[in-house]
Each structure stands twice: as structure tokens, then as C-alpha cells.
N, C-alpha and C positions, 0 to 999 in steps of 0.2 A: 562626577559628583564627589564632593569632599566628605569623607566619612565623619568628620567632626562637625559638619554643618547640617547633614541630612540623615534621616533614618535609612538604613540599608533596607532592601526589600525583605530580607530575612527578619530584621528587627520589627518591621511593620507587620509581617505575617504573624510573628509570635505575639506581638501586641494585640492584633485583631483577634487572634485565637483566644487570648485571655478575656477579651471583651465579650466575644461570642459565648464563652463558657459562663461568664457572669450574667449575661443577658438571658441565658436559657433557664431562668428560674433559680439560679444559684446566687441571688444577691448576697453581697457581703454584709454581714451583720457586724458593723463596726461601731455601734452606738456607744459602747463604753470607751473605745479608742478615740472616737470623735470628741466625747466629753473630756477625755484625758488631754487631747490636743488643745482644747480650749483652755483647760486649766494651765497647761504649759505656756500658752500665749499670755495668760494673765501673770504667771510667775515671771516671764520675761519683762513684762511691763512693770511689775513690782521691783525687779532688779534695776530697771532704768530710773524709776522714781526715787528709789533709795540712793542711787548714785548722785542724782541731782540734789536731793535733800541733804546728803552728807556733805557735798561740796558747798551748798548754799549756807548751811549752818556751821560748817567746820566741825561737826560732831562725829567722832569715829564710830559711835554706836550704830549709826546708819549703815556704815560699810560692813560692820559685823553682821547685821541683819541681812544685808544684801548677800553676803556669802552664804548664809543659811538658806535663803531663797534659791540661790544659784545651785547649791548642792541638791536641794529637793528637785529642782527643775532637771538637773542632769540625771538623777535617779529615775524620774518619771519618763524622760525622753528615751531611756534605754528600753522601755516597754514597747515603744513604737518603732524607733530607729534601731532595728536589731542587728543588721549587718552593714554598718556604714563603710563604704569603700571611698577612697579618695577623700574628698571633703564633704561627703553627703551629710555627715553629722552637723557641721556648721551651716551648710546650705539649708538643711531642714530647720534649724533654729532661726535663721534669718528669714526664711520664707514665712514662718509663723509670726515672727516679730513684725515683718513688713505688712502681712495680712492684717494683723491686729491694728497697727497704726493707721493703715488706709481706711479700715472700718471706722476708727475713731474720727478721722478727718471727715469721712463721709457723714457721720452722725452730726458733727458740728456744722457742716454745710447745710444739712437738712434742717437743723434747728434754726439756722439763719434764714431759711426759706429758699435756699439755692438747691432745689431738688435735682436740677440737671447735673450740677457738679457732684452732688451727693451720689447720684446713680453711677456716675463714672468711677468714683472712688470705691463704691460698693462692688462694682463689677471687677475692678482690679484686685481688690481684696479677695474676692471669691476665686478668681483665677489663680492667685498665688497660693491660696489654701488648697485648692484642688491639685496644683502642681506638687505641693508637699505630699499629698496622698499618692499621686501618680508615681512619684519617686520612691516612696516608702513601701508601696505595694508591688514594686517591680514592674509597673506598667510603662514607665518612662525610663529608657536606658541612657539617653543622651540629652543633657540639659542644653538648651539653646538651639535645638534642631527645628526644622520647619517641616510640617506635614503638607504644605501647600502642593508640592509636586507629587505627593503620593495619594492624594484624595481621588478615588475612582468611584464609579457607579456601583461597584461591587461592595463598597464599604457598608457594613450593616447599620451604621448610625448616621443620622442626618445631623450635621454640625450646624450650630447657630452662627459660628464665625469661621473665617478662613485663616485666622492666625493660630499659631501653635497653642497658646494658652486658652483660647476659646475652644479649641478642639479637645484639649485635655479636660477642661471643665465640663464639656458636654458628655464626655465619656465617664468621668468620675461621678458626675451627677446621676448617671443611669445605673451605676453599679453599687454605689454606697446608699445605704438606707439607714439614716440615723434615727428613724422613728420606730424601728422594730424593738420590741422589748425582749 
């Protein structure tokens, strides 16, 4: 078993212990952090739009506004991505950006009446969003790992999918409660 491709049994045990604790009535109340993550997503989109607007118009003022939005986004990300190791900071930013873009592509597909494609984009968006939380809550230690070999009958959660992102989404969905006030 390659350690960079699979969760070690110790990592899986620690992961499942965290999940069991969260499921035992200690749901994480991250409603403010979830709202903050959505604000960060929108700031990333604002940066992207200002980049294209600046280039299309040739007006420097858009790049200056982009920088202001970027600084605000960096400040807000520090509230969620507290101890970034390696490239977790950039990975977190790109997970949120990709999640937001896939959501927008799904919304456009739905508007065109292509509900099947929309659902696929929404699912991918949701999986990336949950991976962001899994990484930043310390529930996922190795990006790109597969839980397929570690799924056993003793696992306290019934997963909807057999792929890694599906399992992460199933777990995160069970422990995050964005509707608590």
C-alpha cells in the first residue's frame, strides 16, 4: 500500500473517531464559517471578473479594485484556513473557486433545461466544497487518497458513493449543520 495513495489504517481510525464524536450529538455549528466560505467564493469570482474586465477594457482601475478584493479574500480566508501546511492555503482557495464555477455551470445547464448535466455539475461542486471542509477541519489528511479499500461493515456511516469525494461529502454532510443559529 502506497502511503501517498491510500489512508493508513491509523489515519482512517483517527478519521472515523472524529466522525463518531461529531455524530454523537456534537454537530459542528459552522453556520457563520459556511457563510464566510460562500463570501470567499464570491470574492474569488469578483477577482476573476475584475481581471477579465481590466483586460477587456484596458483600464487599470479594475486591477486596483481586484487587488482590494484579493486582500479582503486573503484576510477572510485566514479565519477558516488557520494552519495551512504545504499548499493547503492554495488548495483551499482553488477548491472554493472550482466549487463556485461548477455550481454556476450547473445553474446555466439547468436554465437551458439540461437537468441531467446540471445535477452532475451540482454534485461535483458539492463534493469539492465538502473536500474543502474536510481538509480545513482536519478530517482529511491526504488529498487524492482512496477510501475504497478501507470501507468495512464496521464503518458507522453509510456512504452514497464508493469514490473518495462521495465519501467525504457523505461524512461532512452528516457533521456540518449550516442551519443552526
